One Martini backbone bead per residue (centre of mass of N, CA, C, O) as a GRO file, in nm:
protein
   59
    1ILE     BB    1   0.584   1.693  -0.158
    2SER     BB    2   0.562   1.595   0.169
    3GLY     BB    3   0.560   1.277   0.351
    4ARG     BB    4   0.422   1.039   0.588
    5ILE     BB    5   0.444   0.735   0.727
    6VAL     BB    6   0.179   0.567   0.908
    7THR     BB    7   0.112   0.294   0.746
    8ILE     BB    8   0.124  -0.072   0.725
    9GLU     BB    9  -0.032  -0.285   0.478
   10TYR     BB   10  -0.220  -0.554   0.370
   11ASP     BB   11  -0.306  -0.646   0.025
   12PRO     BB   12  -0.490  -0.909  -0.103
   13ASN     BB   13  -0.549  -0.803  -0.400
   14ARG     BB   14  -0.217  -0.762  -0.456
   15ASN     BB   15  -0.006  -0.913  -0.281
   16ALA     BB   16   0.064  -0.649  -0.097
   17TYR     BB   17   0.210  -0.370   0.030
   18ILE     BB   18   0.085  -0.079   0.198
   19CYS     BB   19   0.084   0.286   0.239
   20LEU     BB   20   0.018   0.558   0.443
   21ILE     BB   21   0.003   0.902   0.343
   22HIS     BB   22   0.092   1.217   0.492
   23TYR     BB   23   0.063   1.522   0.378
   24GLY     BB   24   0.127   1.863   0.423
   25ASP     BB   25  -0.169   1.944   0.281
   26GLY     BB   26  -0.366   1.689   0.404
   27GLU     BB   27  -0.321   1.457   0.233
   28LYS     BB   28  -0.430   1.115   0.153
   29ARG     BB   29  -0.235   0.814   0.063
   30TYR     BB   30  -0.183   0.530  -0.127
   31ILE     BB   31   0.099   0.309  -0.152
   32LEU     BB   32   0.342   0.130  -0.234
   33HIS     BB   33   0.569  -0.043  -0.059
   34PRO     BB   34   0.878   0.037   0.012
   35ARG     BB   35   1.158  -0.113   0.043
   36GLY     BB   36   1.255  -0.039   0.385
   37ALA     BB   37   1.023   0.107   0.485
   38ILE     BB   38   0.904   0.307   0.758
   39ILE     BB   39   0.758   0.435   1.008
   40GLY     BB   40   0.823   0.794   0.952
   41ASP     BB   41   0.898   0.824   0.684
   42THR     BB   42   0.998   1.017   0.402
   43ILE     BB   43   0.809   1.140   0.125
   44VAL     BB   44   0.862   1.256  -0.216
   45SER     BB   45   0.684   1.481  -0.441
   46GLY     BB   46   0.792   1.563  -0.781
   47THR     BB   47   1.012   1.722  -1.019
   48GLU     BB   48   1.275   1.808  -0.799
   49VAL     BB   49   1.356   1.531  -0.682
   50PRO     BB   50   1.526   1.297  -0.547
   51ILE     BB   51   1.665   0.992  -0.603
   52ALA     BB   52   1.463   0.768  -0.411
   53MET     BB   53   1.323   0.567  -0.200
   54GLY     BB   54   0.971   0.650  -0.268
   55ASN     BB   55   0.996   0.857  -0.462
   56ALA     BB   56   0.809   1.087  -0.682
   57LEU     BB   57   0.823   1.096  -1.040
   58PRO     BB   58   0.808   1.194  -1.344
   59LEU     BB   59   0.852   1.062  -1.674
   0.00000   0.00000   0.00000
């Protein structure tokens, strides 16, 4: 499932930046901000996705 970075925010509880992702199926989730990612970048989650900054794969 692919999603797009909509916002980048600072989370003071984690002392880190997080970003809001809008996925193609309508779901919205926060993830830790991948270094170098900007608003509008595409993030892909799944089992057969390429290894790239921000993509999420199962262990």
